[in-house]
C-alpha positions in Angstrom: -19.5 -1.5 -3.9 -16.1 -2.5 -5.1 -12.6 -0.8 -4.8 -12.5 -0.2 -8.4 -16.1 1.6 -8.1 -15.3 3.6 -5.0 -12.2 5.0 -6.5 -14.2 6.0 -9.8 -16.8 7.6 -7.6 -13.9 9.6 -5.7 -12.3 10.6 -9.2 -15.4 12.7 -9.8 -14.7 14.7 -6.6 -12.1 17.7 -6.6 -8.6 16.1 -7.0 -5.0 17.4 -6.1 -2.5 17.2 -9.2 -0.1 15.1 -7.0 -3.1 12.3 -6.7 -2.0 11.0 -10.2 -5.5 10.6 -10.5 -5.9 8.1 -7.7 -3.8 5.7 -10.0 -1.0 5.3 -7.8 0.2 3.9 -4.5 1.6 7.4 -3.2 0.9 11.2 -3.8 3.6 13.9 -4.3 3.4 17.5 -3.1 6.0 19.8 -3.9 5.8 22.9 -1.2 9.3 24.2 -1.4 12.4 23.2 -2.9 11.8 19.5 -1.8 9.1 17.0 -3.2 7.3 15.4 -0.6 5.9 11.7 -1.4 3.2 10.5 0.7 1.1 7.2 1.3 -1.6 5.5 3.8 -2.2 2.3 4.8 -4.9 1.0 7.1 -4.7 -2.9 8.3 -7.7 -4.4 10.0 -7.4 -7.3 12.7 -8.8 -10.5 11.0 -8.4 -9.2 7.7 -4.9 -8.0 7.3 -3.5 -9.5 10.1 -4.6 -12.5 12.1 -5.6 -12.1 15.5 -3.4 -14.1 17.4 -0.3 -12.3 16.0 2.3 -10.6 18.0 1.3 -6.7 18.7 5.3 -6.0 18.1 5.0 -7.8 14.9 1.8 -5.9 13.9 3.2 -2.6 14.6 6.4 -3.2 12.2 4.4 -4.9 9.6 1.7 -1.7 9.5 5.1 0.8 9.4 7.1 -1.3 7.1 3.9 -1.7 4.5 3.5 1.7 4.2 7.0 2.9 3.7 7.3 0.4 1.0 5.3 2.8 -0.9 7.8 5.2 -0.3 10.3 2.9 -1.4 8.9 2.2 -5.0 9.1 6.1 -5.2 13.0 6.3 -4.7 12.0 8.4 -1.6 13.6 8.3 2.0 11.2 8.4 5.0 10.6 12.1 6.7 8.2 10.6 9.4 4.9 8.7 9.9 1.3 9.6 11.5 -0.3 7.2 13.4 -4.0 6.3 14.2 -4.1 4.0 16.9 -7.3 2.3 18.4 -7.5 2.1 22.1 -9.4 -1.0 23.1 -11.1 -1.2 26.6 -9.8 -4.0 28.9 -12.4 -6.5 29.6 -9.9 -8.7 32.1 -8.5 -7.9 35.2 -5.2 -7.4 35.4 -4.5 -6.5 31.4 -4.6 -2.7 32.5 -1.3 -1.3 33.6 -1.8 -0.1 36.9 -1.8 3.7 36.8 -1.9 4.3 33.5 -4.4 7.4 33.1 -5.8 8.5 29.4 -3.0 11.2 29.7 -0.2 8.3 29.9 -1.3 6.5 27.6 -1.1 9.3 24.8 2.2 10.0 26.5 3.7 6.5 25.9 2.2 6.7 22.4 4.4 9.6 21.6 7.7 8.2 23.1 7.5 5.6 21.0 9.8 7.6 18.9 12.2 8.0 21.1 10.4 11.0 22.6 11.6 13.5 20.1 8.5 15.0 19.7 7.4 18.2 21.7 4.0 18.5 23.1 1.4 21.5 21.5 -2.1 22.0 21.5 -2.9 20.3 18.4 -3.4 16.5 17.5 -1.2 16.3 14.6 1.6 18.0 16.2 1.6 16.7 19.4 1.0 13.3 18.3 -2.1 11.0 19.2 -4.0 11.8 22.0 -5.4 9.8 24.8 -8.8 7.9 24.4 -11.6 9.3 26.6 -13.0 7.3 29.1 -10.2 6.5 31.2 -8.8 3.5 29.2 -5.3 2.3 30.4 -2.9 0.7 28.1 -3.3 -3.0 28.2 -0.8 -5.6 27.7 -1.5 -5.8 23.8 -1.0 -2.2 23.7 2.6 -2.2 25.4 3.8 -4.7 23.1 2.6 -2.7 20.0 4.6 0.3 21.0 7.8 -1.9 21.6 7.7 -3.1 18.1 6.8 0.3 16.9 9.5 1.8 18.4 11.9 -1.0 16.8 10.7 -0.4 13.4 10.7 3.3 13.4 14.5 3.2 14.7 15.4 0.9 11.9 14.0 3.2 9.4 14.6 6.5 10.9 10.6 7.3 10.5 10.4 9.3 14.0 6.6 9.5 14.5 5.0 13.4 13.4 1.5 12.7 14.7 -1.9 11.2 14.5 -4.8 10.1 16.6 -6.2 7.7 18.9 -10.0 6.7 19.6 -11.5 4.6 22.0 -13.1 1.2 20.7 -15.3 -1.8 22.6 -13.7 -4.6 24.0 -14.6 -6.8 21.2 -14.1 -4.6 18.4 -11.8 -5.5 15.7 -8.4 -3.1 15.6 -8.1 -0.8 12.8 -4.8 0.5 12.5 -3.6 3.2 10.0 -0.3 4.9 9.1 0.6 7.7 6.7 4.3 7.7 5.7 5.7 10.8 4.5 8.7 10.8 2.5 11.1 13.2 0.3 12.2 12.2 -3.1 15.5 11.5 -3.8 15.2 11.8 -8.0 12.6 13.3 -10.3 10.7 13.0 -11.9 9.1 10.7 -9.0 8.2 7.3 -11.2 4.6 6.3 -11.5 3.3 3.0 -12.2 2.2 4.1 -15.6 6.0 5.2 -17.4 6.6 1.6 -18.8 7.2 2.1 -22.2 7.0 -0.7 -24.9 9.8 -2.6 -25.1 11.1 -2.2 -21.5 12.0 -5.3 -19.3 10.2 -6.2 -16.5 12.3 -6.6 -13.0 11.7 -8.0 -9.6 14.1 -7.4 -6.7 14.1 -10.5 -4.1 12.1 -13.6 -3.6 8.3 -14.2 -4.5 6.3 -16.0 -2.3 8.5 -15.7 0.7 5.6 -14.0 2.5 3.4 -17.2 1.7 6.0 -19.4 3.2 6.4 -17.6 6.4 2.7 -17.3 6.4 1.9 -21.2 6.5 5.5 -22.2 7.9 7.1 -19.7 10.4 9.8 -21.9 11.1 10.7 -21.4 7.3 10.6 -17.9 6.7 10.3 -16.6 10.2 10.2 -12.6 9.3 9.1 -12.8 5.4 5.3 -12.3 6.6 5.4 -10.9 10.2 8.2 -8.4 9.6 8.5 -7.6 5.9 11.3 -5.2 4.7 10.5 -1.7 3.1 13.5 -1.5 0.6 14.1 2.1 0.6 17.9 1.6 -0.3 16.9 -0.5 -3.2 14.4 2.2 -4.2 16.6 4.9 -4.1 19.3 3.2 -6.0 17.0 2.4 -9.2 14.5 5.2 -9.3 17.1 7.2 -11.5 16.9 4.6 -14.6 13.6 3.3 -13.8 10.7 4.1 -16.4 7.8 2.7 -13.8 8.0 1.4 -10.7 5.5 0.2 -7.7 5.9 -2.7 -4.8 4.5 -6.2 -4.8 1.7 -5.8 -2.1 -1.3 -7.9 -3.8 0.7 -10.4 -6.1 2.9 -10.6 -8.6 0.8 -11.0 -11.3 -2.1 -8.5 -10.2 0.4 -5.9 -9.6 2.6 -6.2 -12.8 -0.9 -6.3 -14.9 -1.8 -3.0 -12.9 1.5 -1.7 -14.3 0.6 -2.8 -18.0 -2.8 -1.2 -17.8 -1.7 1.9 -16.6 1.1 2.2 -19.2 -1.4 1.2 -21.8 0.6 -1.8 -22.7 0.7 -5.6 -22.8 3.0 -7.5 -20.5 4.5 -10.9 -20.9 5.7 -12.7 -17.6 8.1 -15.8 -17.5 6.7 -17.7 -14.6 10.0 -19.6 -15.0 12.1 -16.9 -14.2 10.5 -15.5 -11.2 12.6 -16.1 -8.1 10.4 -18.2 -5.7 11.4 -20.6 -2.9 12.3 -24.0 -3.5 9.1 -25.1 -1.6 7.2 -23.5 -4.5 9.4 -24.5 -7.3 6.4 -26.6 -8.5 3.6 -24.6 -7.2 4.5 -21.3 -8.9 1.0 -19.8 -9.3 0.3 -19.7 -5.7 4.0 -17.7 -5.2 3.2 -15.3 -7.8 -0.7 -14.6 -6.5 -0.4 -14.4 -2.7 1.1 -10.9 -2.0 2.5 -9.4 0.9 6.1 -9.8 -0.3 6.8 -5.8 -1.0 9.5 -6.1 -3.2 10.1 -3.7 -6.1 8.8 -4.5 -9.5 10.2 -1.9 -12.0 10.7 -1.4 -15.7 13.9 -0.3 -17.4 14.3 0.9 -21.1 16.2 -1.4 -23.4 20.1 -1.8 -22.7 19.9 -0.5 -19.0 21.1 -2.8 -16.2 19.2 -2.9 -12.9 21.7 -1.1 -10.5 20.6 -3.7 -7.3 20.2 -7.3 -7.4 17.1 -7.9 -9.6 15.8 -10.6 -11.8 14.4 -10.2 -15.3 10.9 -11.7 -15.6 9.3 -10.1 -18.3 8.8 -7.3 -20.9 6.1 -4.8 -22.1 4.9 -4.6 -25.5 2.2 -2.7 -27.6 -1.3 -3.9 -26.7 -3.3 -4.9 -23.5 -3.3 -7.8 -21.1 -1.2 -9.8 -19.3 0.7 -13.4 -20.8 2.1 -15.9 -18.6 4.5 -18.3 -20.3 6.4 -21.4 -18.8 9.5 -22.1 -20.7 8.0 -20.5 -23.7 4.8 -22.4 -23.5 1.8 -20.0 -22.7 0.0 -20.9 -19.7 -3.6 -19.9 -18.7 -4.1 -17.2 -16.3 -5.5 -18.0 -12.9 -9.2 -16.9 -12.0 -7.7 -14.4 -9.4 -4.2 -12.9 -10.1 -4.1 -11.8 -6.6 -5.6 -10.1 -3.7 -8.7 -7.7 -4.6 -10.0 -5.4 -2.3 -14.0 -5.1 -2.0 
């Protein structure tokens, strides 16, 4: 079953109005005076990050990617929920001496600076220790260091979560749910673009690809992406639609156009890419993981943050790509497809 097929089946189940028909990257809830924005992200070892990636970078990437969805809604972070697998150690000396299950859970809870009070509830007390007496191994300690850094950087403390025990050779599956507070209403959705709107993107597209292939050139672009929270808050009062670029610029732009029942044209030569990809732009615009903000602005509206105009929306359907005004055939893959 593909991702699209699975989502179609989910849409036959009871859905909350804030789910936006499961056609957006975040949901909204308005339990009181505030509107909350919620998004969840899962990363699988060997799929979304290489097994030899530094654990601290994995932690940063996990949280920043989830917070990027909040940025695309112009929301400020409130906190995160963490689901974490504790892997049994198979090598002597990898387990921290004296680390009991209770201590393992306590160290996970302390990653946000110890701000959480312990209660009897899993979600309120933070991730619970895994059964079986597994202690924290080196990977866990390094992950916690990176987790503390990213939580502090974005002022997004741990609200709660869960831990599970996994076999020694099982791939790690990590999940973070990010919760934010909307700073402007209505919260923008990807389906809000109108014919005549201009399409803009922040930052550089392809920097993550460069960082993945040549980490000496862009050491942090892939390993420690930036969630553009401040930019999102500035853009949100002006944007008719907004989302982050996670699966590839072309694919995400096509998704925005399709959700808005419009056609979109992108000028490949206008897309800001690293100099290393100036003659290989299609790779840069289809690789993904850039976590820049892609947004539509009505005619005559100037972006409030540094951004590049790369295209426009018009009546119709589909994606058209040009290079200095000449049509360019679309690549077989517009970006990363799940399933």
